[in-house]
N, C-alpha and C positions, 0 to 999 in steps of 0.2 A: 543262493545257498539254502539248503533245506532247514538249517538251524535258525533262520530269521524268525523272530517273534517268540522264541522259546522262553518259558518262564524261568525265573530264578527261584529255586526251591531251597528252603532252609528248614530242615526238620530234625527233630531229636528222635533217634531210633534206639535210645538206651533200653536195654532189656529185650530187644527183638532177636529172634533167631532167623537168619537169612541164609538161604541156600543159593549159591550161584552155580548154574549149570552152563557149561561152556563147551562148544564144539572144538574139534581138534584141527580141522582143515584150515589152511592159510595162517600158519603159525605166527608170523610177524603181526598181522592184523589182530588175531585172537589174543596174543599176549598183550597188545595195547588195550583192547577192550576189557580184558580181565583186570589189568592194572588200574584202569580208570574206575571200574566198578569197586575194586577194593579201596581205592582212595576215597571215593564218595561214601562208602559205608563207614570207613574210619572217621571221616569228617562228620557223619551223622551219629557218631558214638555207638555204632553197632559193633559189639565185640564177639558175638556168637555167629561166626561166618564159616560155612562149609562150602568148599569148592569141589564140584564133581565134573570131571571131563568125560564127554561122550564122543563117539567117533565123528559125528557130523551134525549139521543143523537139523536134519530130519529126525534125529533121535532126541532132540531137546524136549518135546512134549511129554514123552513117557517118563523121562527123568524128572521133569517139573511136577508131573502128577504124583510120583512117589514121594518127592520132597514135601509137597503140599499135604499129602495124606499122613505124613510122619512128623508133623509138628512144626514145620516151617511157618513163620508168620508171613514171610514173603519169599518169592523166588525171583531171581534175576536170570533171564535166559539170554545167552550171548552166542551169536553165530555169524557167519558170513557166507553168502552165496554170490558167486560172480557169474554173470551171464556167459553162456557158451553158445555153441551153434546148434543146440538141440533143445527140445521142450523141457528137458530135465530141470532147468532153472525154474520154470513156472511151477512144476509139480512140487519141487522141494520147498519153494517159497510159500506156496499156498498151503501145503501140508503143515509146515511149521507154524505159520500164522494162525490158521484155523485151530490147530492142535493146542497151541499155547493160550489162545483166547478161550477155548473150551475148558482148559484146566482152571483158569481163573474164575470163570462163570460157575462151573460145577462145584468147585471146592470153596469158593469165597476167599481164597488166598490170592492176594495180588501177585501178578506176574509182570515184572518189568521187562519190556520188549527191547532187547538189544541185538536184534538180528539185522545185519546189514544186507540189503538186497541191491547189489551194484552192477552196473554195466561193465566195469573193468576194475582192475586192481588199484589204479590211481584213486578212484572214488572211494574204495574201501580204506585205503591208507589215510585219506583226507578226513575220515570219520572215526578213526581208530584211537584217537587220543594220544597219538605219538608226537614226539617233537616235530613241529612243523605242520601238524594236522590242524584243520580249522574247527573240527568238532570232536567231542569225546562222548560217543554214543554209549560206551560202557558205563561211564559215570552217570549219564542221563537216565539210563535204564534203572540203575541202582537207586538214584534219587527218586524216581517216579514210584518205584516199588515201596520204598519207605514212606513217602508222602501219602501214598494210597492207604497203607495200613493206618496211619495216623488219621486220615480223613474218615475211614470206615469206623474207627473207634468213636468218632463223634456221632455217628449214626447208631452205634450199638454201645451205649455207655455201660461200663461195668464189665466189659469182656476184655481179657488180655490177649486172646487169640481170635482172629476173625474166622468165623465158620459159616458154612452154608446152612 
């Protein structure tokens, strides 16, 4: 299972502004990822949460970029791509991964990566944080984003917003 060895993160996100950008494909999986992210943000005391839905995973980087440029302390990107019989899977996964990485590096705003790249729907459901799932990748992405904001603040004392 890919979740083996995952850290237990407990952070206080009080006062943070977090934007969750979520794709729309694979509704059941996406609803699970989004619910997990929202649970984790609430547990971290993040009250200023905006959810933005985009058509698909490929559109996540541009939405994350705009969120980062417009005052978000962190962005949580949620999507799911399930392998098919064409190279489309590789192009979408690579584009989303590189795009989201680029947003975080260029803006200095942490981007929690909650994009599932699965061979089949069963794998996606098992990671969606639904009843019976073994993992909750939406929650993990939100926790990672908040924890990274907190970690970066120790590197930049006196700043309320992480900036490049």
